[in-house]
FITORGU-249703 format. One record per atom (N, C-alpha, C, CB): y, z, x negated. Coordinates in steps of 0.2 Angstrom, whole numbers, padded with zeros to 4 digits, always signed. Glycine has a CB too. Layout:
<atoms>
YZX ...
</atoms>
This chain:
<atoms>
-0028-0053-0079 -0030-0052-0072 -0031-0045-0070 -0035-0058-0070 -0030-0044-0064 -0032-0037-0061 -0036-0038-0055 -0026-0032-0061 -0041-0034-0054 -0044-0033-0048 -0042-0027-0044 -0052-0034-0049 -0041-0028-0037 -0039-0022-0033 -0044-0021-0027 -0032-0023-0030 -0046-0015-0026 -0050-0013-0021 -0047-0007-0017 -0057-0011-0024 -0046-0009-0011 -0043-0003-0006 -0049+0000-0003 -0039-0006-0001 -0048+0007-0001 -0052+0011+0003 -0048+0016+0007 -0058+0014-0002 -0052+0019+0011 -0049+0025+0015 -0047+0023+0022 -0043+0027+0011 -0047+0017+0024 -0046+0015+0031 -0051+0018+0036 -0045+0007+0031 -0049+0017+0042 -0053+0019+0047 -0049+0020+0054 -0056+0026+0045 -0052+0024+0058 -0050+0026+0065 -0046+0032+0065 -0055+0025+0070 -0040+0033+0067 -0037+0039+0067 -0033+0040+0074 -0032+0040+0061 -0032+0045+0077 -0028+0046+0083 -0020+0046+0081 -0030+0053+0086 -0017+0044+0086 -0009+0044+0085 -0007+0051+0083 -0006+0042+0092 -0002+0051+0079 +0000+0057+0076 -0003+0060+0070 +0000+0062+0082 -0009+0057+0069 -0013+0059+0063 -0010+0056+0056 -0020+0057+0064 -0014+0058+0051 -0013+0055+0044 -0019+0052+0041 -0010+0061+0040 -0017+0048+0036 -0023+0045+0033 -0020+0043+0026 -0025+0038+0037 -0025+0043+0021 -0023+0041+0014 -0027+0035+0012 -0023+0047+0009 -0024+0030+0010 -0027+0024+0007 -0027+0024+0000 -0024+0018+0010 -0032+0022-0003 -0032+0021-0011 -0033+0014-0012 -0038+0026-0013 -0031+0013-0018 -0032+0006-0021 -0033+0007-0028 -0025+0001-0020 -0039+0005-0030 -0042+0006-0037 -0041-0001-0041 -0049+0008-0038 -0038-0001-0047 -0037-0007-0051 -0041-0007-0057 -0030-0007-0053 -0043-0013-0058 -0047-0014-0065 -0045-0020-0068 -0055-0014-0063 -0047-0021-0074 -0044-0027-0077 -0039-0025-0082 -0042-0032-0073 -0033-0029-0082 -0028-0028-0086 -0025-0021-0086 -0022-0033-0085 -0021-0018-0090 -0018-0012-0091 -0014-0011-0084 -0014-0011-0097 -0016-0005-0081 -0013-0004-0074 -0005-0003-0075 -0016+0003-0071 -0003+0000-0080 +0004+0001-0080 +0008-0005-0082 +0005+0006-0086 +0005-0011-0082 +0008-0017-0083 +0011-0019-0077 +0003-0023-0085 +0009-0016-0071 +0011-0019-0065 +0015-0013-0060 +0005-0021-0061 +0020-0016-0057 +0022-0012-0051 +0017-0013-0046 +0030-0014-0049 +0016-0008-0041 +0011-0009-0036 +0015-0008-0029 +0006-0003-0037 +0012-0011-0024 +0014-0011-0018 +0009-0011-0012 +0019-0016-0017 +0012-0010-0006 +0007-0010+0000 +0010-0015+0005 +0006-0003+0003 +0006-0018+0008 +0008-0023+0014 +0003-0021+0019 +0008-0030+0012 +0005-0024+0025 +0000-0024+0031 +0001-0030+0035 +0001-0017+0035 -0005-0032+0039 -0005-0037+0043 -0008-0035+0050 -0008-0043+0040 -0004-0035+0055 -0007-0034+0062 -0009-0040+0065 -0002-0030+0066 -0014-0040+0070 -0016-0046+0073 -0010-0051+0075 -0021-0044+0079 -0011-0057+0074 -0006-0062+0076 +0001-0061+0073 -0006-0062+0083 +0001-0057+0068 +0008-0056+0065 +0008-0058+0057 +0010-0049+0065 +0013-0059+0054 +0014-0060+0047 +0013-0054+0043 +0020-0063+0045 +0012-0055+0036 +0011-0049+0032 +0017-0046+0031 +0008-0052+0025 +0017-0039+0032 +0023-0035+0032 +0023-0031+0025 +0024-0031+0038 +0029-0031+0022 +0030-0027+0016 +0031-0020+0018 +0035-0029+0011 +0028-0015+0015 +0028-0008+0017 +0032-0004+0011 +0022-0004+0018 +0031-0005+0005 +0034-0001+0000 +0031-0003-0007 +0034+0006+0001 +0034+0000-0012 +0032-0002-0019 +0034+0004-0023 +0035-0008-0022 +0030+0005-0029 +0031+0010-0034 +0032+0007-0041 +0026+0015-0033 +0036+0010-0045 +0037+0008-0052 +0031+0009-0056 +0043+0011-0054 +0031+0006-0062 +0026+0006-0066 +0024+0014-0069 +0027+0002-0073 +0029+0018-0069 +0028+0024-0072 +0028+0029-0066 +0034+0027-0076 +0028+0027-0060 +0027+0031-0054 +0033+0035-0052 +0022+0035-0055 +0039+0034-0055 +0045+0038-0054 +0049+0036-0049 +0049+0038-0061 +0049+0030-0047 +0053+0027-0042 +0049+0023-0037 +0059+0022-0045 +0052+0023-0031 +0049+0020-0025 +0054+0016-0021 +0045+0025-0021 +0052+0011-0017 +0056+0007-0013 +0052+0006-0006 +0058+0000-0016 +0055+0008-0001 +0051+0007+0006 +0055+0003+0011 +0050+0014+0009 +0051+0000+0015 +0054-0004+0021 +0056+0001+0026 +0048-0009+0024 +0061-0001+0029 +0064+0004+0034 +0060+0006+0039 +0071+0000+0037 +0055+0001+0041 +0050+0003+0047 +0046+0009+0045 +0046-0003+0048 +0045+0010+0039 +0040+0016+0037 +0043+0021+0033 +0034+0013+0033 +0049+0021+0031 +0053+0025+0027 +0053+0032+0030 +0060+0023+0025 +0051+0037+0027 +0050+0044+0030 +0044+0046+0033 +0056+0045+0035 +0039+0041+0034 +0033+0042+0037 +0027+0041+0031 +0031+0038+0043 +0028+0035+0027 +0024+0033+0022 +0026+0035+0015 +0022+0026+0023 +0022+0037+0011 +0023+0039+0004 +0018+0035+0000 +0023+0046+0003 +0021+0032-0005 +0017+0029-0010 +0017+0033-0017 +0020+0021-0012 +0011+0034-0020 +0011+0037-0026 +0006+0033-0030 +0009+0045-0025 +0005+0035-0037 +0001+0032-0041 -0002+0037-0046 +0003+0025-0045 -0008+0036-0048 -0011+0040-0054 -0013+0035-0059 -0017+0045-0051 -0009+0035-0064 -0010+0030-0070 -0016+0032-0074 -0004+0029-0074 -0018+0038-0074 -0024+0040-0077 -0030+0038-0074 -0024+0048-0078 -0030+0037-0067 -0035+0034-0063 -0035+0027-0061 -0036+0039-0057 -0029+0024-0063 -0028+0017-0062 -0028+0016-0054 -0033+0012-0065 -0025+0020-0051 -0026+0020-0043 -0019+0021-0040 -0030+0026-0041 -0017+0018-0035 -0011+0019-0031 -0013+0021-0024 -0007+0012-0031 -0009+0025-0021 -0011+0028-0014 -0005+0026-0009 -0012+0035-0015 -0007+0026-0003 -0003+0026+0002 -0004+0031+0007 -0003+0019+0006 +0000+0036+0007 +0000+0042+0012 +0003+0040+0018 +0002+0048+0009 +0000+0040+0024 +0003+0038+0030 +0003+0044+0035 -0001+0032+0033 +0008+0046+0038 +0009+0052+0042 +0012+0049+0049 +0014+0057+0039 +0011+0054+0054 +0014+0052+0061 +0012+0045+0063 +0021+0053+0061 +0006+0044+0062 +0003+0037+0064 +0004+0035+0071 -0004+0036+0062 +0006+0029+0072 +0007+0026+0079 +0002+0020+0080 +0014+0024+0080 +0001+0019+0086 -0004+0013+0088 -0001+0007+0085 -0005+0012+0095 +0005+0006+0084 +0008+0000+0081 +0007-0001+0074 +0015-0001+0083 +0004+0005+0071 +0003+0005+0064 -0004+0001+0062 +0003+0012+0061 -0008+0000+0068 -0014-0003+0067 -0014-0010+0064 -0017-0004+0074 -0017-0011+0059 -0017-0017+0054 -0022-0017+0049 -0010-0018+0052 -0022-0022+0045 -0026-0022+0039 -0021-0021+0034 -0030-0029+0038 -0022-0016+0029 -0018-0014+0024 -0020-0017+0017 -0017-0006+0024 -0015-0019+0014 -0017-0023+0007 -0013-0019+0002 -0016-0030+0008 -0016-0018-0004 -0012-0017-0010 -0011-0023-0014 -0015-0011-0014 -0006-0023-0018 -0004-0028-0022 -0001-0026-0029 +0002-0033-0018 -0002-0030-0034 +0001-0029-0040 +0006-0034-0042 -0005-0029-0046 +0011-0032-0045 +0016-0037-0047 +0019-0036-0054 +0022-0035-0042 +0020-0041-0057 +0022-0041-0064 +0030-0041-0064 +0020-0047-0068 +0033-0041-0058 +0040-0041-0057 +0043-0034-0056 +0042-0045-0051 +0049-0034-0053 +0052-0027-0052 +0049-0024-0046 +0060-0028-0052 +0049-0017-0046 +0046-0014-0040 +0051-0014-0034 +0045-0006-0042 +0058-0014-0036 +0063-0014-0031 +0064-0020-0027 +0069-0011-0034 +0061-0026-0029 +0062-0032-0026 +0059-0031-0019 +0058-0038-0030 +0063-0033-0014 +0060-0033-0007 +0060-0039-0004 +0065-0028-0003 +0054-0042-0002 +0047-0038-0003 +0045-0039-0010 +0042-0041+0002 +0040-0035-0012 +0037-0035-0019 +0034-0042-0020 +0032-0030-0020 +0035-0045-0025 +0032-0052-0027 +0026-0050-0030 +0037-0056-0032 +0020-0052-0026 +0014-0050-0028 +0010-0055-0032 +0009-0048-0022 +0007-0053-0038 +0003-0058-0042 -0004-0057-0040 +0004-0056-0049 -0006-0051-0038 -0013-0050-0036 -0014-0046-0029 -0017-0047-0042 -0019-0047-0026 -0020-0044-0019 -0027-0041-0019 -0019-0049-0013 -0027-0035-0015 -0034-0033-0014 -0037-0036-0008 -0034-0025-0012 -0043-0034-0005 -0046-0038+0000 -0044-0035+0007 -0053-0037+0000 -0041-0029+0007 -0038-0026+0013 -0043-0021+0016 -0037-0031+0018 -0040-0016+0019 -0044-0011+0023 -0041-0010+0030 -0044-0004+0019 -0045-0009+0035 -0043-0009+0042 -0041-0002+0043 -0049-0012+0046 -0035-0001+0047 -0033+0005+0049 -0032+0004+0057 -0026+0008+0046 -0035+0008+0061 -0034+0008+0068 -0032+0014+0071 -0041+0006+0071 -0026+0014+0074 -0023+0020+0077 -0024+0020+0085 -0016+0021+0075 -0028+0025+0087 -0029+0025+0094 -0023+0030+0098 -0036+0028+0096 -0022+0028+0104 -0017+0032+0108 -0020+0037+0112 -0013+0027+0113 
</atoms>
């Protein structure tokens, strides 16, 4: 089992940037492909992207490709979501997820979830 804790959310102006972190504990971090999702009010959970176990490959949803970047530091058991050119419609709770499956599966099939971190983008 793995525990995931997100951090780094907050309030940012449109056009700004934010970096979310997700720290993992429990089982070996490199056992899992890692991904990010978000959920806006009154909407379903949206897959954003995922990264392979060794961090060499990524897979992004079309809605964020080119603006969001996922990276991981296996020495720190942490995955990051770098968000650029933020828009008010990016306002949501952001979740990281760990998957024992393939990183390139769209959406990532998550085995474990973090508790989420709120991101609010003001216009």
